[in-house]
C-alpha positions, 0 to 999 in steps of 0.5 A: 440462342445463347444459353446462360453460363451456370457456375457450379456451387462448389466453384462459388464457395471456392471464390468466396473462400478466396475473397475471405482470405484476401481481406482478413476480418481482423488484424493483430498488432503487438507491442512490447514494453519493459516492466521492471520489478524491484524488491527492497527489504526493510529488515531490522531497525529503521535507521537514519535517512541517509541509509535509504537514499537508494530506496528513495531515489528508486521510488521517485525515478520509476515509471508507471509500468514499474512494480516495487516490492517492499518486504517488511520485517522491522521493529520500527525506528526513526520517525523522520526516515519512515515518514520520508519513505511514506511520502516517496511511496505516495509520490512514486509513479510505480505501483508499490506493494508492501509485503508484511513477512513477519512483523512491522511495529511502530513506524514499520506498521505505518510504512506497511499501510502506505503501500498501493497494495498490501500483502500479508503472510499467514503468521504476522503482526502489526503494532501501533503505539505513541511516539517516544523522543528525547528532549534537550534544551530549556524547560520552555523549549522542551514544552514547545517541542512536546506540543509541536511533536504531538500535533505532528504525530497525530496528524501523520497517524490520522493521515496514514492509519485511517480508515485501517484504524478507527478514530477511537483506536487512534485516541487510545494510541494518543493516550499511550495504549499499544494496539496489536494485530495479527494476520487474521485481524489485518486481513479482516480489516483490509477486506472490510475497507475494500467493501467500504465498511468500517474496520471496527465496531465502536466500543460500548460506553462503560456503565457504572453498576448500581450500588 
């Protein structure tokens, strides 16, 4: 009579181990890409647009995997240049990080707010104010230029600065008031924006004291 052949359990375990080695439960694949990190420093007054063509071209010609660091320490300057930088930041495929390293006043403050990611060092300042310009031409031409420039400036400020600045703060700026913010104020506002909250509480209307 033929007796069944019994396989020791240890041998079964070895066979199972062999099978698991032959067919892996997962496979690993790896690809490598090139991530460029490019730094620009805006230090001092912002000058004529012609001096910033390298920055502007870089913003336009980068890829989605690139990171551009824009380090700011500027008192502001040329409005046209600043606006062109802001528009190119918005159009750039790269991730643009603006870094406030000391101060950014006037147009410098707007460039700071235009970044995809904002970084603030511990002892910094932002300052926002109304624009200034010199007019040439006949009286009616100057008046038309003032009206057009004022509308243009207000539109830019609302587009770039809100919700970091409230509508009420912008109206104060349009009336000629300067708004100064230090690092604590800036970080507080950025944190509230991330939470979807208004950055400031509305001012209480002033009431006349009864005589």
